[in-house]
N, C-alpha and C positions, 0 to 999 in steps of 0.2 A: 030431239036431235042427239043421237048417241055420241057422236064425235065430240061435241062441245061438253057433254055431260062428263066425259072422261076427265077433262081439265077442271071443271067446276067442282067435282067431288074428290079430286086428288088430295091426299093428305100432305103431299110434297110436290107442289106445282113444278118447280124447276127440274126435279128428278123425272117427272112425267114427260116434260118437254124433251129432255135428253134421251130418255128411253124411246120415245116415238120417233125422234130424229134418227137414232141409231137403227131402228126398224126400217125406216125409209132408206137408209144407206144399204142395208142388206137386201131390201126389195130391188133397189136399183142394180146392185151387183148381180143378183139372180136373173134379172130381166135381160141384161146384155150378155150374159155368159154364152159363149159359143157363137155369137153373131158376128158376121163380117161387117166391114165398113159399109158395103152396099146395103146390107139388111138394115143396119142402124139408120141409114139415111133414106130408106125407102118410104115414100109417102103414099097413103091410100088414095089421095087425090090432090089436086093443086091447092085446094083450100084446107087440107088437113095436114097436121104436123107429123113428122117422122119421130121415131124413138129418140134419135139424137137431138132433134129440136125440142122435144119435151124436156130432156135433161138440161140442155143449154138454157132454156127458158127459166128453169128452176135456179140454176147457178147465177144467171144474170139478175133475176128478181131478188134473190137473197143478197147478192153483192151490193145492190143499190141501197140496201138498208144499213150497210156498214158504217158510214159516217154519222147516220142518225142514231144508231145504237151507241157508238163511241161517245157522242155528245150527251145523250140522255143518261147514260150510266155514270159519266163523270159528274154531271149536275146532281144526280140522285145521291151520290156518295156524301155530299155536303148537306143536301136539303132534306132527304128522306131516308136516313139510315134506320135500320130496324135490327133488333137482336133475335127475334123469334121468326117462326114461319109466317108467311103471308098467304092467306087464302085468296085464290083468284076470283076477282069480280070483274066481268067484262064491262067496258065503258059502253055507252049507247052506240057510238059510231063503230067501235071495235066489234061489238056483238053483231051488228048489222053486217059488217065486212066479213066476219067469220062465216055467217050464214050464206054469203054469196059464193064462198070458195070451198066449203066442206065437200068431201067426195060424194055425199049422198044427194046433193042438190042436182036437180035436172036442168036448171037454167044455164044456158050457154052465155058466158061472159067473154067478150073480146079482150084480149090482153092489151093493156095500155102500151103505147109505142115504146116507152122507156124500158119495158120488160120483154119485148119481142126477141125471139132468137133470130139468128141469121136465116135469111130466106135462101138457103143453100142446100145442095144435095151432097156436100162434101165436108160436113162438120167433123172435125177430128177431136179425139180425146174428150168426148162429151161426158163420159162417166167420171174420168179423172177431174174434170172441171167441177162437176157436181160435188164429188167427194171432198175436194179441196175447199170449196166454199162451205160445205157442211162443217169442216173443222173450224173455220172462222166463226160460223154461227154458234157452235157449241162453246167456244171461248167466251162469246158475249153472254151466253146463258150462265156459264160458271161465274163470270164477273158480276152477275146480278144477285149473287148471294149477299145478304145483309142490306139490301135496299128494298124500299116499298115500290115494287114494279107496277102496282096498280095506280099509284099516284104519279109515277114518272110518265110524263107525256112526251110524244114525239110527233113530228109531222110526217105525213105520207110522202114517199119519194115521187108519187104521181102528182099530187097537188098540195101546196102548203095550206090550203083551206081545210084539209082533212087532218084531224088530230085524234089520236087514240093512245092507249097506254102501251108501255113497253111489253107488258104481259100479253096484251092483245096481239102485238106484232109477233111475238114468239109463237102464239097459237096459230095465227094466220100463216106464218112460214111453214109450220109442220103440216097443217091440214091442206094447204095449197100444194105441198109436195105430194101428199097422199092422192090428191085429185089427179095430178098430172102423171104420176106413176101408174095410176089406174088407166089413164088414157093411153099411155105407152104400152101397157100390157095388152089392152084391147087391139092395138095396132098389130102386135106380135101374134095375136090369136086369130087374125083375119084369115079366111080360107085362101085368099090370094097373096098372102105374105110370101115373099120369095124364099125358096129353099136354099 
């Protein structure tokens, strides 16, 4: 699994997360360049998302993690401070979750209700919402310098029964973005995409 390998073999895990998140920002910008509101909100079918819905889903999903990141990082400052680099080791649950959302997986996974975008054909400022949330996400990544993000656990915003590491949550965020940006690109490339 090439995507996961990138993080497992990274000599600087947090830098890799930042780099990949910034690439996602650029991909999103390129994806929407020159598109009208009508094009951004066009859906291939009633059961498929528009480009705007893909971006809104990413912003909503990432924002749901904010309070969990805040609490986990604060706890880790006192419980698991480190002075050197920490090599990423996925937890069992985190590794499983990452494999569900990496771009190369062919399995379709329905978005949990808490992460769903508006079922609307008039989403405004989807790119701006996505990029604004990305700024928040990158602050959490920077704040994780000097803590053991493998030992730092947090609960899933979907269910309190699922727990994984802060590092897993960072990887999930980035690869989940890659997956849905790919989905949005495929919408734009459809032959019946409006001109």
